[in-house]
C-alpha positions as CSV (number, residue, x, y, z in Angstrom):
1,M,83.3,96.8,97.5
2,I,85.7,94.7,95.6
3,T,89.1,93.8,96.9
4,G,92.0,92.9,94.6
5,A,90.4,95.3,92.2
6,S,93.5,96.5,90.4
7,R,93.9,93.6,88.0
8,G,92.6,90.2,86.9
9,L,89.3,89.0,88.2
10,G,88.9,92.0,90.6
11,A,89.3,94.5,87.8
12,A,86.9,92.5,85.5
13,L,84.3,92.5,88.3
14,A,84.8,96.3,88.8
15,E,84.0,96.9,85.2
16,R,81.0,94.5,85.2
17,F,79.5,95.9,88.3
18,A,79.9,99.4,87.0
19,A,78.0,98.4,83.9
20,E,75.3,97.1,86.2
21,G,75.0,100.6,87.7
22,A,76.8,100.0,91.0
23,T,78.6,102.7,92.9
24,L,82.0,101.1,93.5
25,V,84.6,101.0,96.3
26,L,87.7,99.5,94.8
27,V,90.5,98.2,97.1
28,A,94.0,97.2,96.1
29,R,97.6,97.7,97.1
30,T,98.8,99.5,93.9
31,P,97.4,103.0,93.4
32,G,98.6,103.3,89.7
33,A,96.8,100.0,88.7
34,L,93.7,101.1,90.6
35,E,93.6,104.4,88.7
36,E,93.8,102.5,85.4
37,V,90.8,100.4,86.4
38,D,89.0,103.7,87.5
39,D,89.7,105.1,84.0
40,R,87.9,102.2,82.4
41,V,85.0,102.4,84.9
42,R,84.5,106.1,84.3
43,A,84.8,105.6,80.5
44,A,81.8,103.2,80.9
45,G,79.8,105.8,82.8
46,G,80.5,104.3,86.3
47,K,81.9,105.9,89.4
48,A,84.3,104.5,92.0
49,T,86.0,105.4,95.3
50,L,89.6,104.2,95.2
51,V,91.1,102.7,98.4
52,P,94.9,102.0,98.1
53,L,95.3,99.5,100.9
54,D,97.5,96.6,101.9
55,L,95.0,94.1,103.3
56,T,97.6,92.9,105.8
57,E,97.0,96.2,107.6
58,G,94.2,95.1,109.9
59,E,93.7,98.5,111.6
60,A,93.3,100.2,108.3
61,I,90.5,97.7,107.4
62,D,88.8,98.7,110.7
63,R,89.1,102.4,109.8
64,L,87.7,101.7,106.3
65,G,84.5,100.3,107.8
66,G,84.0,103.5,109.8
67,A,84.7,105.7,106.7
68,L,82.2,103.8,104.6
69,A,79.6,104.0,107.4
70,E,80.0,107.7,107.5
71,R,79.8,108.2,103.8
72,F,77.3,105.6,102.6
73,G,75.6,104.2,105.7
74,R,75.4,100.7,104.3
75,L,77.2,98.2,102.0
76,D,75.1,96.2,99.5
77,V,77.8,93.9,98.1
78,L,81.2,92.7,99.3
79,V,83.5,90.7,97.0
80,G,86.7,89.4,98.6
81,S,88.8,88.6,95.5
82,A,92.3,89.6,96.6
83,A,94.7,86.7,96.8
84,E,98.4,85.9,97.4
85,L,99.9,82.7,95.9
86,G,103.0,82.6,98.1
87,P,105.8,80.1,97.6
88,L,105.0,76.7,96.0
89,S,107.4,74.8,98.1
90,P,107.7,71.9,100.5
91,L,106.1,73.1,103.8
92,G,109.3,72.7,105.7
93,H,111.1,75.1,103.3
94,I,108.7,78.0,103.5
95,A,109.9,81.0,105.5
96,P,107.6,81.9,108.4
97,A,107.2,85.4,107.0
98,A,106.0,84.1,103.6
99,F,103.6,81.7,105.2
100,A,102.2,84.4,107.4
101,R,101.7,86.8,104.5
102,V,99.7,84.2,102.5
103,M,97.5,83.6,105.5
104,A,97.1,87.3,106.2
105,V,96.0,88.2,102.7
106,N,93.8,85.2,101.9
107,A,92.3,84.4,105.3
108,T,92.9,87.0,108.0
109,A,92.1,90.0,105.9
110,N,88.7,88.6,104.9
111,W,87.9,88.0,108.6
112,R,88.9,91.6,109.3
113,L,86.6,92.7,106.4
114,I,83.7,90.7,107.9
115,R,84.4,92.2,111.3
116,S,84.6,95.7,110.0
117,L,81.8,95.6,107.4
118,D,79.2,93.3,108.9
119,P,77.1,96.2,110.4
120,L,77.1,97.8,107.0
121,L,76.0,94.6,105.2
122,R,73.3,94.1,107.7
123,A,72.1,97.7,107.1
124,S,71.4,96.8,103.5
125,E,68.0,95.5,102.5
126,A,69.8,92.7,100.7
127,G,73.4,92.5,101.7
128,R,75.6,90.1,99.8
129,A,79.1,88.9,100.7
130,M,81.0,86.6,98.5
131,F,84.6,85.4,98.8
132,V,86.8,83.9,96.1
133,T,88.2,80.4,96.9
134,C,90.0,77.7,95.0
135,V,89.9,74.0,94.6
136,Q,93.4,73.8,96.1
137,A,91.8,74.3,99.5
138,R,90.5,70.7,99.2
139,A,92.9,69.1,96.8
140,G,95.8,68.1,99.1
141,K,98.3,68.9,96.4
142,P,102.0,68.8,97.2
143,F,103.9,72.1,97.4
144,W,100.6,74.1,97.6
145,G,100.4,73.9,101.4
146,A,100.5,77.6,102.3
147,Y,98.0,78.7,99.7
148,A,95.8,75.7,100.3
149,A,95.8,76.3,104.1
150,S,94.8,79.9,103.6
151,K,91.9,79.1,101.3
152,A,90.7,76.3,103.6
153,A,90.8,78.8,106.4
154,L,88.8,81.3,104.3
155,E,86.2,78.7,103.5
156,A,85.8,77.8,107.2
157,V,85.4,81.5,108.1
158,T,82.9,82.1,105.3
159,M,80.8,79.1,106.2
160,A,80.8,80.1,109.9
161,Y,79.7,83.6,108.9
162,A,77.0,82.2,106.8
163,A,75.7,80.1,109.7
164,E,75.7,83.1,112.0
165,T,73.6,85.1,109.5
166,R,71.2,82.4,108.2
167,R,68.1,84.1,109.7
168,M,68.9,87.5,108.1
169,A,68.4,89.0,104.6
170,L,72.2,88.9,104.3
171,R,73.5,86.2,101.9
172,V,77.1,84.8,102.3
173,N,78.7,82.5,99.8
174,L,82.0,81.2,98.4
175,I,82.7,81.2,94.7
176,D,85.4,79.3,92.8
177,P,86.2,80.9,89.5
178,G,88.2,78.0,88.3
179,I,91.1,78.5,85.8
180,L,91.5,82.0,84.5
181,R,94.1,84.2,82.8
182,T,95.4,86.0,85.9
183,R,98.7,87.0,87.3
184,L,98.4,84.5,90.1
185,R,97.8,81.7,87.6
186,A,100.9,82.8,85.6
187,Q,102.9,82.7,88.8
188,A,101.8,79.2,89.6
189,Y,102.2,77.9,86.0
190,P,104.8,80.0,84.3
191,G,105.2,77.7,81.3
192,E,101.5,77.8,80.5
193,D,100.2,79.6,77.4
194,P,97.9,82.4,78.8
195,G,96.2,82.8,75.4
196,K,94.5,79.4,75.9
197,L,93.0,80.4,79.3
198,P,89.6,82.1,79.8
199,D,89.5,85.8,80.3
200,P,88.3,86.9,83.8
201,G,85.6,88.9,82.2
202,T,83.9,85.7,81.0
203,L,83.2,84.6,84.6
204,T,81.6,87.8,86.0
205,E,78.0,86.7,85.5
206,A,78.1,84.3,88.4
207,F,79.1,87.1,90.8
208,V,76.4,89.4,89.5
209,A,73.8,86.6,90.0
210,L,74.9,86.1,93.6
211,A,74.6,89.9,94.2
212,E,71.0,90.0,93.0
213,T,68.3,90.7,95.6
214,A,66.5,87.6,94.3
215,C,69.4,85.3,95.1
216,R,68.6,82.7,97.8
217,H,71.9,80.9,97.9
218,H,73.5,81.1,101.3
219,G,76.4,79.2,102.8
220,Q,77.2,77.6,99.5
221,L,80.3,77.1,97.3
222,I,79.4,78.1,93.8
223,E,81.5,77.1,90.8
224,A,81.6,80.2,88.5
225,A,82.4,78.2,85.4
226,V,79.4,76.0,85.9
227,S,77.2,79.1,86.7
228,T,78.3,81.0,83.6
229,S,77.6,78.0,81.4
230,G,74.0,78.1,82.6
231,H,74.0,74.7,84.1
232,G,73.3,73.9,87.7
233,F,72.9,77.4,89.0
234,D,69.7,79.3,89.7
235,P,70.2,82.4,91.9
236,S,66.6,82.4,93.0
237,A,66.7,78.8,94.1
């Protein structure tokens, strides 16, 4: 399962995991964009179940877990890549509803996914859960307070989940893709030349490595750019 699968990193991961032979469950808010990704997946010989879903709808996430249990009985890999930038503004100027939505998409939704899908990940012989984070969670940068708080919360939740599952075959990690040519990046830096930024497809190798049954990483924050360059990352370590 990949969230945020309709564009950017999520879409690139969908195509890459399809190429690896995975049966996909693709989650995103926009049906049309999901269908475009599905067309590319099918053209490459893959197959996917599309789930148009707003991740702020917690009860829908709960129902999704039940539906997947009935259809598949297990979940081998969960990639939480959906993200909401929210307003880049002084904290005192952010509307409560805007702050709440950023927290809902980036943090609370991933907790709901863990809550709903944990039994399915445990049912896999080698369940893998990875959540996309960002250096802003630890940077203390002005005007990024809402986004930073949401990613810091995501990191705390992920590390707690990893600690709770350390005696199991399940592996839980955080992954920071770094700078990529995505819509979220364009929103944050509208004056930047996107042609000079790495394509999301160049960073998918680190995610595939973390999904391998041989991967021993657990409760770690992996920098995808470092992983893809081949330095400092051994999935079997």
